[in-house]
C-alpha positions in Angstrom: 37.1 -189.5 28.0 40.7 -191.2 26.6 40.8 -189.6 23.2 40.8 -192.7 21.6 39.0 -192.9 17.9 35.9 -194.4 19.8 36.0 -191.5 22.2 36.2 -188.0 20.6 37.9 -184.9 22.0 35.0 -183.0 23.6 34.5 -179.0 23.5 36.3 -177.4 26.3 39.3 -180.0 26.6 42.7 -178.8 26.0 45.7 -181.0 24.5 49.3 -180.2 24.4 50.2 -181.8 21.3 53.7 -182.4 20.0 53.9 -182.2 16.0 53.4 -185.7 15.1 49.8 -185.7 16.6 48.4 -183.1 14.4 48.3 -182.1 10.7 50.2 -180.2 9.6 53.0 -179.8 12.0 54.6 -176.7 13.0 56.1 -177.6 16.5 54.5 -178.2 19.7 51.0 -176.6 20.1 48.2 -176.3 22.8 44.7 -176.8 21.4 41.4 -175.5 23.0 38.4 -177.9 21.4 35.6 -175.9 20.2 33.7 -178.5 18.3 34.3 -181.9 16.8 33.5 -182.3 13.2 34.4 -185.9 12.1 36.4 -188.8 12.2 38.7 -189.4 9.2 41.1 -191.8 7.7 44.6 -190.4 7.2 47.5 -193.0 6.3 45.6 -196.0 7.7 44.9 -194.2 11.0 41.7 -192.5 12.4 42.1 -188.9 12.9 39.5 -186.3 14.2 38.6 -183.0 12.4 38.0 -180.4 14.9 37.6 -176.9 15.2 39.8 -175.3 17.9 41.6 -172.3 19.3 45.4 -172.9 19.1 48.6 -171.4 20.0 52.1 -172.5 19.6 54.2 -173.8 22.6 54.1 -176.0 25.5 52.1 -175.7 28.6 55.4 -174.1 30.4 56.1 -171.9 27.4 53.1 -170.6 24.7 51.9 -167.7 23.2 49.4 -165.8 24.6 47.6 -165.0 21.3 45.1 -168.0 20.6 43.8 -168.4 16.9 40.9 -170.1 15.6 41.8 -172.9 12.9 40.3 -176.4 11.7 42.4 -179.0 12.8 43.3 -182.7 12.2 44.0 -184.7 15.4 45.7 -188.2 15.5 43.3 -190.1 17.3 45.7 -192.2 19.2 47.8 -189.2 20.3 45.2 -187.8 22.4 44.9 -189.9 25.4 48.1 -188.8 26.7 48.1 -185.1 25.5 44.7 -183.9 27.7 45.8 -181.3 30.2 44.0 -179.5 32.9 43.4 -175.7 31.5 44.3 -173.3 33.0 47.5 -174.3 34.7 
């Protein structure tokens, strides 16, 4: 799976995302996909609407407190953002 618009993220996958690859950015986050809800257009780009657990930070430095949320992930930003978890 490469995380493009045609291959959705999968439950269980974890992504390390910079703020430009999700709405509404608050800095880098780690996102653990729970479910994929829809593919939606936003500013002429495809974005995946997902239910996920997230925590602020990067793989090297993050909060241990994961929170559930509905996220919008930029499809083109997922291919290079998938990480192996746990590290």
